N, C-alpha and C positions, 0 to 999 in steps of 0.2 A: 199499168201492170197487166200482164196477160192473165187469162182465166182458164183454168182446167175445165174440161167438159164433165158432165155427170158420168158419162160412160167411162172416162179415164179414171175418175175416183172409184167407181164400182170395180173396175179392173184391178186397181191397186188393192182395194179391200179384199178381193177374191184371192190375190196372191198371198196376202198376209194370212188369210184364213187357211189356205193350203199349207202354209208354213206351220201354223199351229196344229193342224191335223197330222202332219208329218211328225211333229214333236211328240204328240201324244202316242202315236204308234211306235216310234223309235224308243221312247222311254220305257214303254211296256216291254218291248223286246229286250232292251238292255238289262232290265232288272227282273225279268221273269225267273231267272235262275240265280239271282244274286243272293249271297248269304244274308241271313236275317240280321246279322250283327253289323251290317253296313251303317255307319252313323247317319242320322237324318241330315246333317249339314252336307255330307258328301253326296247324298242322293239329290239334295236341292241343287248343289253346284253342278252335278252331272245333268240335271234337267235343264238348267239355264244354258249350259254349253250346247246341248242337243238343240235347244230352241234357236240359239244364235246361228248354228250351222244350217238348220232347216229353213229359217227365214232368208238367209243369204242365198240359199239354193233356189228359192221360189221367186225372189224379187228380180225384176228385169233391169233395173237402172242403178243399183247400188251393189258394190262388190268390194272384195279385199284383193290385194296383190296375190299372185300365185304363191303357194307355199306358206300362207299365213292363215291363222284361225283365231277365234276368240276363246280365251280362258277366263274363268272367274276366280278371283282371290277372295277368300272368306276371312273375316276377322275372327279371332278366337274370343273376342270380348262378347259380352252379353247382348250387344245391340244388333247383332247379325248383319254388320256392315258388309256389303259386297262391292266389288269393283271389277268390271269387265276390262280386259286388256287384250290388245292384239299381240300375238306372239308368232314366231316361226314354228312350223310344224314340228321341228326337232328340238324345240326349246323345252327344257325340263322345268317342272313346276317349282323345284327347289331354288331356281335362280330368280324368281319373281319376288319383289318387295312385299312387305305387309300391306294389307288393304288400305290402312290409314295413310300410308305414304304415297299411294298411287294418285297421279294427277291425270284425269281423263283428257285434258287438253294436250297432253303429250303422249299418253299411253293408248288412246283409243281413237279419238276423232280424226287426227290427220291421216290415218291409214286408209280411210275409205275412199273408193273411187265413185264419185257421184256424177251421173250423167247431167249435163248442163241443160236441164229441162224442168218443167213443172212437175212431171211425173217423178223425176229423180229427187226433187226436193221433198215431195209428199212421201215417197217411199222412205227417204232418209229420216224424216220426222217420225214416221210410224216405227221404223226399225229402232231408232235410238230410244223411243218411249218404251219399247219392249225390252231392250237390252238393259236399261237402267232400272226397270221394275220398280218405279217409285210408287208410293201410295197415292200421290195426286194423279198420275197417269192412269191408274186403274179405275178412277172414278171420273174420267174425262172422255167425252165422246165427240167425234167429228160430226158436224152437221153439214150436209151438202145439198139439201133440197128443202123446199117449203114444207113438205109433209114431215120431214125429220124435225124441222123447226117447230111445227105445230105439236108433234109428239113430245118434244122436250118441254115446251111450255105447259102442256097438260100434266107433266110429271112434277112440275115445280109447285111447292107449297106456297100458296098466296102470292102469285107472281106480280111484280111491279114492272110495267113496261116503261123503261127509261128512254128508249130511243128506238125508232123504227129503222129497220135495215132496208134501205132503198136499193142497194146494190145486190149483186148475186150472193147467195149463200155459199157458193162454190169457192174453193181455194184459189187464190191469185198469187202471182209470183213475178219476180224480176231478177234476172241474172245481170250482174254488172261486169264491166271490163276488168276490174281488179280481182275477179273470181269470187267475190262475195255475192250474196243474194238476199232477197227479202221474200218471206212467205207469209201470207195472210190466211188465217183459218177462222171459221165460225165453229165455236166449241160450246158444248154443254158440260158443265163441271159441277161436282158437289164437293170439291176440295176446299175445305174451310167454309166458304159461303156458296150456296147454290146459285148458279147464274148461267146465263148464255152471254157469250162475249165474242167480239171480233178481235182476235189476237194477232199481232204482227211480230214475227220472229226474224232476227237478223242472223244469217249464216256468215260468221266471220272468217278471216283468212285461215284460222286454225280448224275450220269446219265444225265449230261449235254453234249450235242454235241458241241464241240468246234472246230473251224477251226484250223487244224494243218498246212496245207500248200495247195497250189493250183498251177497248171500248166496251163497257158493259151495256148490253142491250136489254136484258131482263134480269131482275134480281128476285130471289125467293127467300123464304124463311128457313129452308132446310140447310143441309151441309153436313160434312163429315170432317172431324178434326184429323189432320194429317201431320205427321212429324216432318 
């Protein structure tokens, strides 16, 4: 498998950071004069859609077809279920199905144009993590250097070193002739169990990143329960 350079990882992180900065500024502008009675869920939905647009604007290797954008459908139930979908610019919100009926494997993933490179895969993973806004992704951090690894170990409560990582901490990747791919990442996560792991993800033909396997390198006693 090919390996991304640290400079490439840093550049991807910087593009994602710029997207977040754009999101914050645009959201403030959009709601500076908004009526006070705008429902909280509507503000939340608008923030997510601004974020999706800003990230796609700053990323270099992932895009949508012209004339398409991302909308979020919110459940009216108490679980605050959300579902990002790709729609045409002129498509009305009233035509979208309820959030519980949306299947991301047909409504989101296949629409993206991903450059066949390691940068494209890493950008796509970071973009999808932001779009889905899952509780686990919010407490998961990419490790790309020995110093970041050491910092993660220092944060872990009573770490147990299960396996040394003899290879690079950097992301590695492989694109295949059938347009699928593999992406390996070193991650620090507090979702459920606190750990550092080498995670292998499979990009299937539907452009969904599916967990293939993982190898836990360090375990701790911390962790955050996620739904």
